[in-house]
C-alpha positions as a Python dict, from the first residue, in 0.01 Angstrom:
ca = {
    (1, 'M'): (0, 0, 0),
    (2, 'S'): (-49, 278, 235),
    (3, 'V'): (34, 350, 603),
    (4, 'R'): (-173, 577, 826),
    (5, 'I'): (-74, 667, 1173),
    (6, 'L'): (-366, 587, 1414),
    (7, 'T'): (-190, 695, 1733),
    (8, 'P'): (97, 933, 1700),
    (9, 'P'): (401, 917, 1914),
    (10, 'A'): (342, 1035, 2266),
    (11, 'S'): (651, 1267, 2248),
    (12, 'E'): (927, 1365, 2026),
    (13, 'P'): (1271, 1215, 2067),
    (14, 'V'): (1399, 1559, 2198),
    (15, 'S'): (1222, 1831, 2383),
    (16, 'L'): (1193, 2199, 2273),
    (17, 'A'): (1415, 2285, 2572),
    (18, 'E'): (1683, 2038, 2466),
    (19, 'A'): (1676, 2157, 2103),
    (20, 'K'): (1694, 2518, 2214),
    (21, 'L'): (1993, 2439, 2446),
    (22, 'F'): (2168, 2247, 2157),
    (23, 'L'): (2108, 2547, 1916),
    (24, 'R'): (2215, 2798, 2187),
    (25, 'V'): (1868, 2978, 2145),
    (26, 'D'): (1767, 3169, 2450),
    (27, 'H'): (1449, 3341, 2328),
    (28, 'A'): (1098, 3215, 2248),
    (29, 'V'): (1050, 3398, 1918),
    (30, 'E'): (1128, 3085, 1722),
    (31, 'D'): (972, 2809, 1940),
    (32, 'D'): (704, 2718, 1685),
    (33, 'L'): (980, 2689, 1411),
    (34, 'I'): (1209, 2485, 1634),
    (35, 'S'): (914, 2252, 1726),
    (36, 'L'): (842, 2201, 1365),
    (37, 'L'): (1208, 2125, 1294),
    (38, 'I'): (1212, 1862, 1571),
    (39, 'V'): (928, 1684, 1398),
    (40, 'A'): (1105, 1703, 1058),
    (41, 'A'): (1429, 1582, 1210),
    (42, 'R'): (1250, 1295, 1380),
    (43, 'E'): (1102, 1189, 1048),
    (44, 'A'): (1439, 1227, 858),
    (45, 'V'): (1608, 1010, 1131),
    (46, 'E'): (1337, 755, 1110),
    (47, 'T'): (1361, 749, 736),
    (48, 'G'): (1734, 739, 746),
    (49, 'C'): (1756, 453, 986),
    (50, 'G'): (1441, 266, 883),
    (51, 'R'): (1305, 252, 1238),
    (52, 'A'): (1020, 433, 1419),
    (53, 'L'): (1176, 605, 1711),
    (54, 'I'): (892, 656, 1947),
    (55, 'S'): (607, 398, 1952),
    (56, 'R'): (300, 460, 1764),
    (57, 'R'): (4, 270, 1628),
    (58, 'V'): (-30, 240, 1254),
    (59, 'R'): (-267, 91, 1003),
    (60, 'E'): (-110, -60, 689),
    (61, 'S'): (-332, -125, 396),
    (62, 'L'): (-218, -379, 140),
    (63, 'D'): (-366, -465, -201),
    (64, 'I'): (-199, -811, -214),
    (65, 'W'): (-2, -1044, -3),
    (66, 'R'): (365, -984, -102),
    (67, 'R'): (538, -1296, -231),
    (68, 'D'): (871, -1190, -89),
    (69, 'A'): (721, -1198, 252),
    (70, 'V'): (729, -1583, 252),
    (71, 'G'): (373, -1670, 366),
    (72, 'G'): (260, -1329, 499),
    (73, 'A'): (308, -960, 470),
    (74, 'L'): (616, -743, 511),
    (75, 'L'): (531, -455, 740),
    (76, 'S'): (664, -113, 641),
    (77, 'I'): (753, 29, 978),
    (78, 'G'): (975, -141, 1234),
    (79, 'P'): (1047, -242, 1487),
    (80, 'A'): (702, -387, 1522),
    (81, 'T'): (615, -476, 1875),
    (82, 'N'): (259, -582, 1858),
    (83, 'V'): (-11, -675, 1600),
    (84, 'V'): (-339, -541, 1720),
    (85, 'A'): (-566, -670, 1431),
    (86, 'V'): (-555, -808, 1086),
    (87, 'R'): (-866, -759, 869),
    (88, 'L'): (-978, -858, 522),
    (89, 'V'): (-1199, -601, 352),
    (90, 'A'): (-1451, -740, 98),
    (91, 'R'): (-1560, -543, -207),
    (92, 'N'): (-1887, -429, -40),
    (93, 'G'): (-1671, -271, 256),
    (94, 'T'): (-1755, -552, 510),
    (95, 'E'): (-1455, -648, 714),
    (96, 'S'): (-1358, -989, 861),
    (97, 'V'): (-1105, -995, 1149),
    (98, 'I'): (-855, -1283, 1126),
    (99, 'D'): (-807, -1484, 1437),
    (100, 'P'): (-477, -1403, 1601),
    (101, 'E'): (-403, -1772, 1641),
    (102, 'R'): (-358, -1793, 1258),
    (103, 'Y'): (-64, -1548, 1245),
    (104, 'R'): (255, -1455, 1427),
    (105, 'L'): (496, -1149, 1421),
    (106, 'D'): (845, -1253, 1289),
    (107, 'G'): (1154, -1041, 1252),
    (108, 'A'): (1002, -757, 1460),
    (109, 'R'): (1330, -552, 1452),
    (110, 'D'): (1477, -551, 1102),
    (111, 'R'): (1214, -664, 854),
    (112, 'P'): (890, -720, 1050),
    (113, 'R'): (663, -955, 877),
    (114, 'L'): (328, -1116, 957),
    (115, 'V'): (349, -1494, 894),
    (116, 'F'): (51, -1723, 836),
    (117, 'E'): (160, -2092, 907),
    (118, 'S'): (-145, -2240, 757),
    (119, 'G'): (-153, -2045, 438),
    (120, 'L'): (-251, -1687, 335),
    (121, 'P'): (-615, -1584, 370),
    (122, 'A'): (-798, -1523, 40),
    (123, 'I'): (-817, -1160, -77),
    (124, 'L'): (-1161, -1047, -185),
    (125, 'R'): (-1089, -729, -380),
    (126, 'S'): (-806, -569, -583),
    (127, 'A'): (-731, -251, -371),
    (128, 'G'): (-700, -213, 7),
    (129, 'A'): (-806, -571, 69),
    (130, 'V'): (-592, -620, 383),
    (131, 'E'): (-565, -395, 674),
    (132, 'I'): (-305, -462, 956),
    (133, 'D'): (-302, -249, 1273),
    (134, 'Y'): (25, -273, 1464),
    (135, 'D'): (242, -98, 1719),
    (136, 'A'): (589, 10, 1608),
    (137, 'G'): (878, 200, 1772),
    (138, 'L'): (1216, 156, 1943),
    (139, 'A'): (1093, 315, 2273),
    (140, 'E'): (783, 426, 2457),
    (141, 'A'): (932, 761, 2555),
    (142, 'A'): (1226, 975, 2460),
    (143, 'E'): (1436, 897, 2764),
    (144, 'D'): (1429, 520, 2668),
    (145, 'L'): (1577, 584, 2321),
    (146, 'P'): (1951, 526, 2266),
    (147, 'V'): (2129, 858, 2322),
    (148, 'A'): (2293, 837, 1966),
    (149, 'L'): (1961, 848, 1801),
    (150, 'R'): (1855, 1139, 2011),
    (151, 'L'): (2177, 1330, 1925),
    (152, 'A'): (2109, 1242, 1563),
    (153, 'V'): (1780, 1420, 1584),
    (154, 'L'): (1949, 1726, 1738),
    (155, 'H'): (2215, 1748, 1461),
    (156, 'V'): (1948, 1731, 1202),
    (157, 'V'): (1757, 2005, 1385),
    (158, 'A'): (2062, 2218, 1389),
    (159, 'A'): (2128, 2164, 1030),
    (160, 'L'): (1769, 2253, 939),
    (161, 'Y'): (1783, 2560, 1163),
    (162, 'D'): (2118, 2681, 1025),
    (163, 'T'): (2033, 2636, 658),
    (164, 'R'): (1653, 2687, 672),
    (165, 'I'): (1623, 2442, 385),
    (166, 'G'): (1544, 2073, 396),
    (167, 'D'): (1656, 1938, 73),
    (168, 'G'): (2012, 1857, 154),
    (169, 'P'): (2165, 1529, 284),
    (170, 'L'): (2157, 1432, 643),
    (171, 'P'): (2457, 1574, 834),
    (172, 'E'): (2746, 1330, 849),
    (173, 'T'): (2746, 1336, 1225),
    (174, 'A'): (2376, 1226, 1224),
    (175, 'R'): (2444, 962, 981),
    (176, 'A'): (2746, 834, 1186),
    (177, 'L'): (2509, 826, 1503),
    (178, 'M'): (2237, 648, 1320),
    (179, 'R'): (2463, 390, 1150),
    (180, 'P'): (2454, 106, 1436),
    (181, 'F'): (2074, 128, 1420),
    (182, 'A'): (2023, 125, 1034),
    (183, 'P'): (2041, -123, 763),
    (184, 'A'): (2378, -134, 576),
    (185, 'R'): (2275, 147, 335),
    (186, 'L'): (2407, 437, 556),
}
């Protein structure tokens, strides 16, 4: 299984200006660094709460239909908002697009899965046999995100900026802000 971003998020959850204000930085010397920290912080918050923050289009490649998906495929990134295409890829590389009438998106927020009511299509090779293109994200733009998640990103940016290392745990404040949006593991 692999996931590739086809269309990246249109923006980050917080702007450079917002991050600099939060960090109390009033110079432009570290703008590139802070911009990089914003991306890293978004990725950490997304991983921590199990949700894509800003909408993006992804392509997920599966080797097999997972049995625990109950008649379909568990999608790796949520919340899934739209399935664009489902393709089967044959050994010779030819693709066949599955009719959208054969499947539906179920559980879009927590554990998105693609469900086939009439049975799973046959897989024609052992690796990368299924490709699913879908849109995932809590919001289209930063201003549409819950404030708590935007603040969580800012707290992670601040922790990364202060320590200049990224191998520690998420700050407790960020974890607390993410908790209502995450599975029970936080």
